[in-house]
N, C-alpha and C positions, 0 to 999 in steps of 0.2 A: 518353482518350475511349472510351466503351463502345459497340460496334457488335452491333448485331443480326446475326447471321450468316444467320438466314433471309431476312432482306431484302438483306443483303451480296451474299451468294452468286449469287442471280438477276441482280442487278444488274451483278455482274463477267461473269458469261455472255452477258448482253446488250452490253457492252461489247467483249467478245473478237470476239462475231459482227458487231458494228460496224466494229469496226477491221480485219479481215478484208473486208469487203463493200467498206468505202473503199479498202482498197488494191487489192482486186482490180477495182474500177470502172477504173481506169487500163488495167489489161491486158485487161481486154474490149475497150476503146477501141484498144489495140493491134494486137489479133488481128483486130478487123475492118478495121482500115487494111492489115494485111498479108495478109489474105486467107484467114487460118487457119482461122475458121469456115466459110468457104465451101467450100475444099476438103476439110475433115472432113466437111461435109455430102454429098460425093460417095461417101463410103466408107469402112470403118474404116481406120485406120492407125496406125503406131508412129510414134514422134518422129522418126526417121531418114527415114521414107517422107513423112511430113507436111512436113519441113523441104525435103527435095528438091523436093517439089511446088510448094512456094512460095518456093523460092531463098531461105532463112533459116538462121540458125545452129542446129544441132541440139540444141547444150547448151542453148541459151536455150528453143529450142521444148519440149525436154522438160521444163523448170521451168514453162512457161507451162501446158502440159497438166497438169501435177499441180496447179497452183492451180485452174484450170477443173475438174477433176474433183473436188477438196476442195469446191469451191463447188456441185458440183452441176450443173453448166452442160453438162457432158458427162460422156461415161460410159466407164469404165476396164475392161477385162475383163482381168483378172488371170493367166488361163491363157495368153493369146495376148500378153499385153502391149500390145494395142493399144486406140486410143481411138475414139468412134464418138459421135454425135448421134443420140438417138432421134428420132422424128417430131415428138415436141413440142418438144425441144430445137432442132431445127433451125427450126422454124415461128418460136421466140422470137426466136433469135441468128441465123439464116442467111439465111431468105427473106425478102427486102426486100417482095417482092408479099404476103407473109401479112398477114392483119389482126391478128395479134399479134404482130409482129414490134417487138421491143424495144430493140436496139440503139442507136437514135438518140438514148436517154436518157442512154446513157454519153457520147455525142457531145457533149451539152450539157454534160455533168459536166466535160469538158476546159476548156470554158469559164469554168466557174465557178472552178475551180481556177487556172486561167491568170488570172484577174481578180480573186484576192482582195486585193491591195493596194487596187483601186480600191474593192471593197466595204468594206474597212476605213476608208477615207478617208470612204466616203459615211457610214458609223454615227457619225463623228466630228464630220462638217461638216453633215449633214443636205441636201447637194445633190442627192445620188443619182448614178447613173451612165447616160449617155444611151446610148439603145438602139445607137447606132452606134460606140460606144466600146468595145463588148464584143468579145471574140476572135470572128474569124469563125466557128468552128466551132460558135457559139452558133446561128447562124442554120439553118446546115445542121442541126443537132442538132434544132433545134425542128421543123424540116418533116419530118425522119425519123421522128421522133418521135410527131407527131399525125397524120401523113399514114394509117398502117393504120386508125386508129379511124374517120377519115373516109371511107376506102375501104370499109370495113365496114357504115358505117351513115348516110352522108350520103344516098346515091341511095335506098337502100331502105327508110329508116325515118325520117329526120329530115324531109327534105322532104316526103314523104307525111303526116306528122304535121302539118303546116301546113294550115290550112283554104283549099282551091281553088288552091294555089300549083303543084301539078304539072301542073293541066290549063294554067295558063298557060303554063309553061314548055314544054310540048309543042306549044303552037300558036305560041309566040313572044312571049316578054317581055325585058324588061330589067332586068338584074341587075348591084348593085354588091356587090363583096366588099371591104368595109373592113377594113383591117389585114390582107391578103392575105399577107405576106411572100414566098415563095417560089412563092406561087399553086398548091399543092397543092390547095385546096378549089375554088379557080377553075376549076382544067383539069377535074378530075372533074367537074363540073357543066356544063361546056363540052362536054364528049365525050358525056355521056349526054343533052343537050337540044340537039340541033344547030341547032332553028328559032330558038332565043333568042339575045340579045346579051349577052355580060358583059364587066365592066369591073373589074379588078383594081387597088385602091388601096392605096397604103403610104407613108408619108413616110419610109421608109428607101430611097434612091437604090439601092444595090449588091442589096437584095433585089427590087426592080422590073428590075433588070437579069437577074437570074439567072430571074425568072419569064418574062421574055420568051423567054428563050433555050429553056426547057422547054414553051413553048405553041406554038413555031414551026409546029408542024403542024396547029395550027387557026386557022381563018379567023373564027370567031365569038367570039375573045375578044381583048381588048387591055387594056395595063397603062397605069398612069399613077403617077407621083410626087405625093402630095397628103396632107394631114393630113386625117383624119377628122372635123375640125370645118369644114371650108372647099374640099373639093373642089367643082368647078363645075359637074358635070353635073346633070341635075334628071330627073324624070318615071319614076322606076323603079318597077317593079311590086315588087320584092324587093329590100333590102339585108340583107346578112348581114354578121355580124361573128364569125369562129371563134376562139375561146381569144384575143381581143384586146382586149376593153373595158377589162379590169380592169387591164391594161398603161397605160391612158391616163391623163394628167393631168388630164383634162378630161372625163371619160365622159359627164356631163349633157349639154356643148357636144355631144360625137360623138352622142348620142341624139337631139338638138334638131336637128341637122342633117340625121341620116336622117330625120327626121320630115318636115323642109322639102323634102327631096329626093325623096320617096316620092309616086305618084300617090295621090287621095285613097282609093282602095281598095287601096293597095300594103300589105306586110308588113315588118315587121322580124323577122328571125331570128337571135336571139343565142345563140350557143353559149360555154358556160362550165365551167369545173371543176365537178363535182358538189360541192356541199358543203351541209351544214346550216347554219342561222341562228346558231349559237351554237359557241363555241369548243367545248364538249363533245361537242357532234355530230361534230366533226372531227377528234377524237384519235382516229385509227385508220390504219392502214397507207397508204392512199390519200391521206389528208389530211396524212400525215406529208413524203410527197413532195411534194405540193402547196404545203404550207408552207414547205418547204427551198428549192426553187424561187422562191416566192415572195419570200423572205427576199432571196435570192442576186440575184433578176433583177427580178421583176414590180415589187416596190415600189420599188427604187432607180431602175428606168425611170420610173415615174410621178413620184417625186420630183423628177426633173431636169426635168421640165416646167413650163409655165408656172402652172399651178392646182394640180397636185399633190394629187388626191385620195386617192390611193395606196389605190384598194380591196383589192389583194389578191387572188390566185387562190383564196381561200376565203371570198368575199365574202358567199357565200350568196344565195337566192332573195328575201328579203324586203328584203335592201339594195339587190339588182340591181333590183326590182319599184321601188323608191324614185326609184333613177337614172331607169329609164324615166318613171315618172310626171311628175319633173321636166322631163323631156327632151318631153314634150306627148304623150307616149302613154296613152291611157284606158284599154284593153282589153289585157291581157296573162295568158297562161297559161303553164304547163309542159306541153309538148306530147310530148316524149321524154325518155329520159334512158339513159344507160348506166353501168358502175360508176365511169367517169371522167368522164362529161360530163351536163350537164342543157342542154335546148333549149327556148327561150323563145320564144314567138310575142306578137309586140306589134303592135297595129293603132291608128292614130289615133283 
């Protein structure tokens, strides 16, 4: 076999980088769980100092610090031997209130690896993997991954991009958050608009229980366990679906039910991963992340349901518009976008 070294060497370089990233992903999860990033964010420390602060083994902490520094996640000072987090590194890895906090994605990765055997079986059988069958850290990871983006954009950009919706929310509106998970988006809206009533809906009972605990301080929000196709309440001014429609086995049925439960002048806000309409448009770093999670979680979840349309996380606006049209919506537009999400506004 004759190999073109000009092609082989860059590929090998990529694979070395990938292997390091994959191996280090578990260490980011461990560092977060042990409070290593949080402790380091409070000030520079040697491995001994960090181990003492976190009640962990110094030798393992020393090796962990080396791996994080080699990855560029933390900074090493060769003169003092201390490690630190720059403001940017802290915002991404230590500050859960930051709008660019990314550690939640690594928590989700723990579930992907833990459930590898189920995914392999799904490939062989085509029966998928039920949402509730995944490792529990997936649900926590999804919330922690998406919440910073919602915090940065939902109240100040996404809702204002919808025609007349903010005015209704300020006066007092009824809102359904369908596929709410742990309720991050529901709670953000309820806190911002105390005159409105918010109903978080999800078919995963354990997630609803978690959302109820997180929303105890709010009087204008409640949660219920139900499917997107058959929740019972009606007369909503706004139905929102945050990064959820593409996971559903029957997204057309979900859109149709949202249409039926809206007031005549109501709005559907659909937040989905940003994607182009063709594969080639999505062959980029963001698309790579979404395709990976879509393969491991989104498509298997959909295949496990009754209709199993399996849109995937990179369905694209054209395909999503077709789903909305089949669900009974006649008007829709892209009202906002970020590097990770697009917001579609749909009207009856």
